[in-house]
C-alpha positions in Angstrom: 79.6 96.1 143.2 81.1 98.6 140.8 81.8 102.0 142.3 79.5 104.9 141.2 80.2 108.6 141.7 78.1 110.4 144.3 75.2 112.3 143.0 75.4 115.2 145.5 77.5 118.2 144.5 81.1 118.4 145.9 84.0 120.7 145.4 86.3 119.3 142.8 89.9 118.5 143.5 92.3 120.6 141.3 95.5 119.0 140.0 98.1 121.1 138.2 101.7 120.9 137.3 104.3 120.8 134.6 104.4 118.1 132.0 107.7 116.7 130.7 108.7 114.1 128.2 112.2 112.6 128.6 113.1 115.5 130.7 111.9 118.1 128.2 109.0 120.4 128.6 106.0 119.0 126.7 104.9 121.1 123.8 101.6 123.0 124.1 98.5 121.3 123.0 99.4 117.9 124.3 96.5 116.2 126.0 96.6 115.4 129.7 93.8 113.3 131.2 92.7 111.8 134.4 91.1 108.4 134.1 89.2 106.0 136.3 89.0 102.4 135.1 90.2 103.6 131.7 87.5 106.3 131.4 88.5 109.9 131.1 87.0 111.9 133.9 89.0 115.1 133.3 91.0 116.5 130.5 93.2 119.5 129.6 95.9 120.5 127.2 99.4 121.6 128.0 99.7 125.4 127.7 102.6 127.3 126.2 104.6 127.1 129.4 104.2 123.4 129.6 101.6 123.3 132.4 98.2 121.6 132.7 95.2 122.0 135.1 92.6 119.3 135.8 89.5 119.5 138.0 88.5 116.1 139.2 85.2 115.4 140.9 85.9 114.2 144.4 83.4 111.5 143.9 86.2 109.5 142.3 88.4 108.0 145.0 91.5 107.5 142.9 92.5 108.6 139.4 95.3 107.7 137.0 97.0 110.4 134.9 97.9 110.1 131.2 99.7 112.3 128.8 99.0 111.9 125.1 97.2 108.8 126.0 100.3 107.3 127.6 100.2 106.4 131.3 102.5 108.5 133.5 102.4 105.7 136.1 101.0 108.4 138.4 98.0 107.7 140.7 96.5 110.1 143.2 93.6 110.1 145.7 90.9 112.7 145.0 89.8 114.6 148.1 86.8 116.9 148.3 87.6 120.4 149.1 91.3 119.8 149.1 93.7 122.5 148.1 95.0 122.4 144.6 97.6 119.7 144.3 100.7 120.2 142.2 101.4 117.1 140.4 104.2 117.2 137.8 103.8 114.6 135.1 106.3 113.0 132.8 106.4 110.3 130.2 109.2 108.6 128.4 109.6 108.2 124.7 112.3 105.8 123.8 110.9 104.6 120.6 111.7 106.1 117.1 109.0 106.7 114.6 107.9 103.7 112.5 108.2 104.0 108.7 106.3 102.0 106.1 107.2 102.5 102.4 104.3 101.4 100.3 105.8 102.4 96.9 108.0 101.7 95.1 108.9 98.2 96.1 112.5 97.4 97.0 114.4 96.2 93.9 111.9 97.7 91.5 113.1 98.1 87.8 111.5 101.1 86.2 111.4 102.5 82.7 111.1 106.0 84.2 113.4 108.9 85.2 111.4 109.6 88.3 109.2 107.7 90.8 106.5 108.5 93.4 107.5 107.5 96.9 104.6 106.8 99.2 104.2 105.5 102.7 103.3 106.4 106.3 105.1 107.3 109.5 103.7 106.5 112.9 104.8 107.2 116.4 103.3 106.2 119.8 104.1 109.6 121.4 104.8 112.3 118.9 102.2 114.2 116.9 102.8 114.0 113.1 103.6 117.7 113.1 106.3 117.0 115.6 108.0 114.5 113.3 110.4 115.6 110.6 110.3 113.3 107.6 112.7 113.3 104.6 112.6 111.3 101.4 115.9 111.1 99.4 117.2 114.0 101.6 114.2 116.3 100.9 111.8 117.1 103.7 108.2 116.1 103.1 105.0 116.9 105.0 103.1 114.2 106.8 99.3 114.1 106.4 97.0 113.9 109.4 97.3 110.1 109.2 101.1 110.2 108.9 101.0 109.5 105.2 103.5 111.0 102.7 103.9 111.1 99.0 106.5 112.8 96.9 108.2 112.5 93.5 111.9 111.6 93.4 114.1 112.0 90.3 116.1 108.9 89.4 119.6 108.5 87.9 120.2 105.8 85.3 121.0 102.7 87.1 120.5 101.8 90.8 119.1 104.5 93.1 118.9 104.1 96.9 115.9 106.0 98.2 116.0 106.6 101.9 113.0 107.7 104.0 113.9 109.1 107.4 111.7 110.2 110.3 112.7 112.0 113.5 110.5 112.9 116.4 110.9 116.1 118.4 113.0 114.3 121.0 115.5 113.2 118.3 114.5 109.6 118.1 114.8 108.6 114.5 114.7 105.8 112.1 115.1 105.3 108.3 114.3 102.8 105.7 115.8 102.4 102.2 114.5 100.9 99.0 116.7 100.4 95.9 115.1 101.3 92.6 116.8 100.8 89.2 116.0 103.3 86.4 116.5 102.0 82.9 115.3 104.3 80.2 117.9 103.6 77.5 118.1 100.8 74.9 121.1 98.5 74.9 124.0 99.2 72.7 124.5 96.6 69.9 127.5 96.1 67.7 127.5 93.4 65.0 130.4 92.1 62.9 129.8 89.9 59.9 131.4 89.5 56.5 129.5 90.9 53.6 130.8 88.4 51.0 132.1 84.8 51.6 133.1 82.0 49.4 131.5 79.4 51.6 128.1 78.0 52.6 128.2 79.3 56.1 129.4 82.4 58.0 129.9 83.5 61.6 128.0 86.5 62.9 129.6 88.1 66.0 128.7 91.0 68.2 128.7 92.6 71.6 125.7 93.9 73.6 126.3 96.4 76.4 123.8 98.2 78.7 124.3 101.0 81.2 122.1 99.2 83.6 121.5 95.6 82.9 124.3 93.0 83.2 124.8 90.6 80.3 122.9 87.8 82.0 119.8 90.0 82.1 119.9 90.8 78.4 118.5 88.7 75.6 119.6 88.5 72.0 117.8 86.9 69.0 119.1 86.2 65.5 116.3 86.1 63.0 114.0 85.2 65.9 116.1 82.5 67.5 117.8 83.1 70.9 121.5 83.1 71.1 123.7 83.1 74.2 125.8 85.9 75.6 129.0 85.3 77.5 129.8 87.1 80.7 131.1 90.2 78.8 128.1 90.4 76.5 129.7 88.9 73.5 128.0 86.5 71.1 129.1 84.4 68.1 126.9 82.3 65.9 127.6 80.4 62.7 124.7 80.4 60.2 124.1 78.4 57.0 123.9 80.4 53.8 122.2 80.0 50.5 123.9 81.0 47.3 123.4 84.7 46.9 122.1 87.2 49.4 121.3 86.2 53.0 119.7 88.7 55.4 119.9 88.6 59.2 118.3 90.7 61.9 119.9 90.8 65.4 117.8 92.2 68.2 119.0 92.9 71.8 116.5 93.5 74.6 116.9 94.6 78.2 114.6 93.7 81.2 112.2 96.6 80.6 111.7 95.9 76.9 114.0 98.4 75.3 115.5 97.0 72.1 118.4 97.6 69.8 118.4 96.2 66.3 121.0 95.7 63.6 120.6 94.0 60.2 123.4 92.5 58.1 123.5 91.0 54.6 125.9 88.2 53.7 126.4 87.2 50.1 127.5 83.6 49.6 129.4 82.8 46.4 130.8 79.3 46.1 130.9 79.0 42.3 133.4 80.6 39.9 132.5 82.7 36.9 131.6 81.0 33.7 133.9 81.8 30.7 132.8 81.3 27.1 135.2 82.1 24.3 133.1 83.0 21.4 135.8 83.6 18.8 137.9 82.0 17.5 136.7 78.4 17.6 139.2 76.0 19.1 141.4 74.4 16.4 141.2 77.3 14.1 144.1 77.7 11.7 145.2 81.2 10.8 147.9 82.7 8.6 148.2 86.2 10.2 150.5 86.9 13.2 147.7 88.6 15.2 144.1 87.8 15.9 141.2 89.0 18.1 139.9 86.8 21.0 136.4 87.4 22.0 134.7 86.0 25.2 131.8 86.4 27.5 132.0 86.1 31.3 129.0 85.5 33.6 128.5 84.9 37.3 125.5 83.9 39.4 126.4 86.3 42.2 129.2 88.7 41.4 128.6 91.8 39.2 130.8 92.3 36.2 132.8 95.2 37.8 133.8 92.8 40.6 135.3 90.1 38.3 138.9 90.1 37.3 139.6 88.7 33.9 143.1 87.7 32.6 144.1 86.5 29.2 147.3 84.6 29.4 147.9 86.3 32.8 147.4 89.8 31.4 144.4 91.6 32.9 141.8 92.7 30.4 138.8 95.0 31.1 135.4 93.6 31.1 132.5 95.6 29.6 129.2 96.2 31.3 127.6 93.3 29.5 130.3 90.9 30.5 132.1 90.7 27.2 135.6 91.6 26.1 137.8 91.6 23.0 141.5 91.4 22.9 144.0 91.3 20.1 146.8 88.8 20.6 150.0 87.8 18.8 150.0 84.5 17.2 153.3 82.5 16.9 154.0 80.0 14.1 152.6 76.6 15.0 150.1 75.8 17.7 149.1 78.5 20.2 146.9 78.0 23.3 145.2 81.1 24.8 143.6 80.8 28.3 141.0 83.2 29.7 140.6 83.1 33.5 137.9 85.0 35.5 138.0 85.4 39.2 135.3 86.7 41.6 136.0 88.7 44.8 136.2 85.7 47.0 138.7 83.8 44.8 136.3 81.5 42.9 137.6 81.2 39.4 136.6 79.8 36.0 138.5 79.5 32.8 138.4 78.4 29.2 141.1 78.0 26.6 141.2 78.0 22.8 143.9 76.5 20.5 144.9 78.4 17.4 147.5 77.3 14.8 149.4 79.7 12.7 150.2 78.1 9.3 152.7 79.9 7.0 154.0 76.8 5.2 152.9 75.9 1.7 151.7 72.4 0.9 154.2 70.1 -0.7 153.3 68.5 -4.1 154.8 65.3 -5.6 153.7 64.3 -9.1 154.2 60.6 -9.7 152.9 60.5 -13.2 153.1 61.5 -16.0 156.8 61.9 -16.4 158.0 65.3 -17.6 158.0 65.5 -21.4 155.7 62.5 -22.0 154.6 62.1 -25.7 151.5 60.2 -26.3 149.0 59.6 -29.0 146.3 59.1 -26.4 143.7 61.7 -25.8 143.9 61.4 -22.0 146.6 61.0 -19.5 146.6 60.0 -15.8 148.0 62.5 -13.4 148.7 61.2 -9.9 150.8 62.0 -6.9 150.7 63.1 -3.3 150.2 66.3 -1.3 151.8 66.8 2.1 151.3 69.6 4.7 152.9 70.0 8.1 149.8 71.5 9.7 146.7 71.2 7.6 144.9 68.0 7.4 144.2 66.4 4.0 140.5 67.3 4.1 141.6 71.0 4.5 143.6 71.0 1.3 142.1 72.1 -2.0 143.7 70.5 -5.1 143.3 71.4 -8.7 144.7 69.5 -11.6 144.5 71.3 -14.9 142.0 73.7 -13.4 139.7 70.9 -12.1 139.2 70.2 -8.5 140.5 66.8 -7.4 140.0 64.9 -4.2 142.9 64.4 -1.9 142.7 61.0 -0.1 143.3 60.5 3.5 146.9 59.4 2.8 147.5 62.6 0.8 147.4 60.8 -2.6 145.4 62.0 -5.6 144.8 60.7 -9.1 142.8 62.0 -12.0 142.5 61.7 -15.7 143.2 64.8 -17.8 142.0 65.1 -21.4 144.7 66.1 -23.8 144.6 68.4 -26.7 146.8 67.8 -29.8 150.3 69.1 -29.3 152.3 70.1 -26.3 150.6 71.2 -23.2 151.4 72.0 -19.5 149.4 70.3 -16.9 149.3 72.4 -13.7 148.8 70.8 -10.2 148.0 73.4 -7.5 147.3 72.9 -3.8 145.9 75.3 -1.2 145.6 74.8 2.6 142.8 76.3 4.7 144.6 79.7 5.1 145.5 80.0 1.5 149.1 78.9 1.6 149.6 77.4 -1.8 152.0 75.6 -4.0 152.0 74.3 -7.6 153.9 72.0 -9.9 153.4 71.1 -13.6 154.2 68.4 -16.2 154.6 69.0 -19.9 152.9 66.4 -22.1 152.6 66.2 -25.9 149.9 64.4 -27.8 150.7 63.3 -31.4 148.9 61.5 -34.3 152.2 59.5 -35.3 154.9 60.7 -37.9 155.3 59.2 -41.6 158.9 58.2 -41.0 157.9 56.1 -38.2 155.4 54.4 -40.4 157.9 53.8 -43.1 160.4 52.4 -40.7 157.7 50.1 -39.4 156.8 48.9 -42.9 160.5 48.4 -43.8 161.0 46.4 -40.7 158.1 44.2 -41.6 159.4 43.6 -45.2 162.9 42.9 -43.9 161.5 40.3 -41.6 159.5 38.7 -44.4 162.4 38.6 -46.8 164.7 37.1 -44.2 162.2 34.4 -43.6 162.0 33.5 -47.3 165.7 33.3 -47.6 166.0 30.9 -44.7 163.3 28.7 -46.1 165.0 28.5 -49.5 168.3 27.4 -48.0 166.6 24.7 -46.1 164.7 23.5 -49.1 167.8 23.3 -51.5 167.9 22.8 -55.3 165.3 20.2 -55.2 162.9 22.4 -53.6 161.9 24.0 -56.9 160.7 27.5 -57.1 157.9 29.0 -55.3 
C-alpha cells in the first residue's frame, strides 16, 4: 500500500546548507527541492550567499534532494521535531552546452553580403543567462528558450561562421558552418578575329570568378554550351557565312550572376571584282599616253579597305569604287593589269591589251605601169596594202578619191575612169589610228595621132604592093596583064 502523509499536525524538519556545483558556490536563484517519489514536497532558492533552507513535513519518512532539478544523490530521513539539519548539497556539471544552428545551412551559397544566423543553445544545468554565447566572435543574447538570432557580415568567398557557448563553469562547445558569399559576376574576356578570309573562325576566351572555380561556371556561345578547361579557358571553332557573323558569349556562376560579351566576325572568301571600262582590249592607239579607267567592287570589303595596283603601282580608289590613271604606251603591244586586294588577301584582277601603232601602211601598185598611154576611157588600178599592226579590215583605201575594198590578203583592184590627157591616179591608205601613206601612177588617155594613121596606111599599101609584085613574078610573061 502506497505511503500517505499523516493528517495530524507535526513540527517540520528543517534542512539547510550551502549549495555547490563542481566545487563552486551555486549562484543565487537556483532551485533546491526535496522530493518524495519524484514529487516536490519542499522547495527553496539559493540566496546570495549560496545557501538554501527547506522545511519538510515529518510525515515523509525519507526525502531526496535536487538542485536545479538534478539529483544530488543525497537522501535524508525526516524526523518530527528534530533540530535543523545542515545538509550541504552539490551537483556536478561536466557537460558543455549543446548548440544547434538552424540557419544558414553548412555549405550554403548566397548572393548576399550578410546572413542571419539562427539557432538554440541548451544546457542540462546552467540557466540561459549563465551561458555566454558568441556568433562569429560577437556575443549574442539567448532568449528564454535558449534561442539566438543575429546578422553576420560576409566577405566575398568562403566564410566560416562559428557559434560558441560557455556555461558559468567554463564548459564550452562550438559549431561552425561554412557559407560562401558570391555577389559579383564572373569576369569574361573574349578574343576573336574581326575579319577572316575563311569560312570558319576560332573564338577563344577566359572566364574567372573570385568565388567559383571553373568547373562551377558555365559558358554559352549563341545559346550552346561550351566547355571550360581547369583554368577557365575555352576555345570554339564556328562556321561562318559570307559577310557579318554575330556571336554572344555568356558566362554564369552558381548563383546566376552573368557576364556577357559580343563579337562580330566578317568572313570574306572572295576577291574584289575588277572591270576595266576603258579602253577596250585590243584597242590600237597612236599616242604615247592614254587613260585607263576601271571599276572595283567587293561583296564584303568597303572601298577604303581595298588596295588597287596598276602594273604594280598603287592607285587611289574613289568613294564609288572607280579610278582613272594615265599610263605611257610603248610602240607595239602593251598589256596593262589592274589588281585589287581586300584586307584578308583575296584578290581579283583584269587586264587590257593596247597596241600603239606609229607605222604607215605600205602600198604596192601592180597596175597600171607608170606613164601608161591609152586610148581607153578606163584603166584598172590594182595592188596590195600591207601593215605591220592593223588588220586589213581596219585599213581604209581610196583610189582616185573613191573608197576601195581591201581584201583579206591585202589586195585591191578597181576601175578608174580616165579623162582625156594626162592624169595622176592617187592611191591612199589609212590605218585605224590615221597613220597614212599614198602612191600614184600617171596615165595618159589619147584619141590616136595622124602620123600614126598615115604610117598604118603606108604599111598596108606596102604590103599590098609587095603581094602584087610577087604574084607577077610567079605568073611570068604569059600571065598577061591584070
